[in-house]
Structures are given as structure tokens and as C-alpha cells.
N, C-alpha and C positions, 0 to 999 in steps of 0.2 A: 678626499674629499671631505671627509667628516668633519677634522679639523678647522676646514675654512667655515663652518656651517654656524656663524654667529653675527651678531648685530655690526661687528667690525667690517665684516664683508661684506653688508647688506646696502640693493640700490636705496634703498630709504634711512641710511644713516650716514652721518657724515664724523669721522674719526678725530678727535681731540686729543693729539698726541703728551702735550704738555700737562694735563690731568689724568691722562688716560682711562677717558670714557667716549661715549658713542653720544652724540644729538639726533634722536630719531625723530625723523616726523611722526610717527604714531604715538612711541611710550615719552620721548623727552629725554633726558640724559639718561643713561644706562650706561652699565659695565663694558667694555667692550667684550665680555663673552656672556653677555646674554642674549638669548634667542627668543621670540616672540613667534604666532601662528603665522604672521603676515611678513616672514622673511623671503625674500627673493634675492638669489645670490648675483653678486656683480664679479665679474671676474678681474674688470681692469683696475679693482681694488686692492689686487695681492701685490705685493713687493716680492720679487723678484732679484735672489741674492746678486752681485755681482762676480762675473767670469773670472776666474785667476789668469794670468799671462802665463802662455806656454812656453816654455824653457825646451829652446829648440837646436842649442850648444851640442846637445848627446846624439843628435842625429848626424850621419852623414849625407853628402851630397848623395851616395847608391840607392839609399832609404828613398829616396825621392824619384827616382828612376824608373822607367816601367820596361825595361826590355826584359 
């Protein structure tokens, strides 16, 4: 959780990827790693990596049976 404690993931900030800065309602334009005392974590701002497709060719029909 501590790696997500920065203004980039704050509910009061808007991340600007072109300049790699955050526009904060409280402090103005700050770096994305900046952290102020008014930080409130917003889990919806996290970017989750894309899941890889599984390779099912290495499994046989017997691997899926319940018997």
C-alpha cells in the first residue's frame, strides 16, 4: 500500500501522463510522487496490468475430468 501513497493515486489529483505531473486541487501542479497531508487514496486510479492468455495446448482431456 505504501507504493500507492502519492498524489498520482489521490482522489484530489488528476494525473497528466504527457508531462508526468499531477494537477492537485489543493497544491496545484506537483510531481506524481509528491505527497501532502490531505492525501486520500482512490483505488479506481490504479492501473492493473493486462492478464496473459493461458496456453491450454499443454493440457489433455483427462486434466479436466472430475472422475
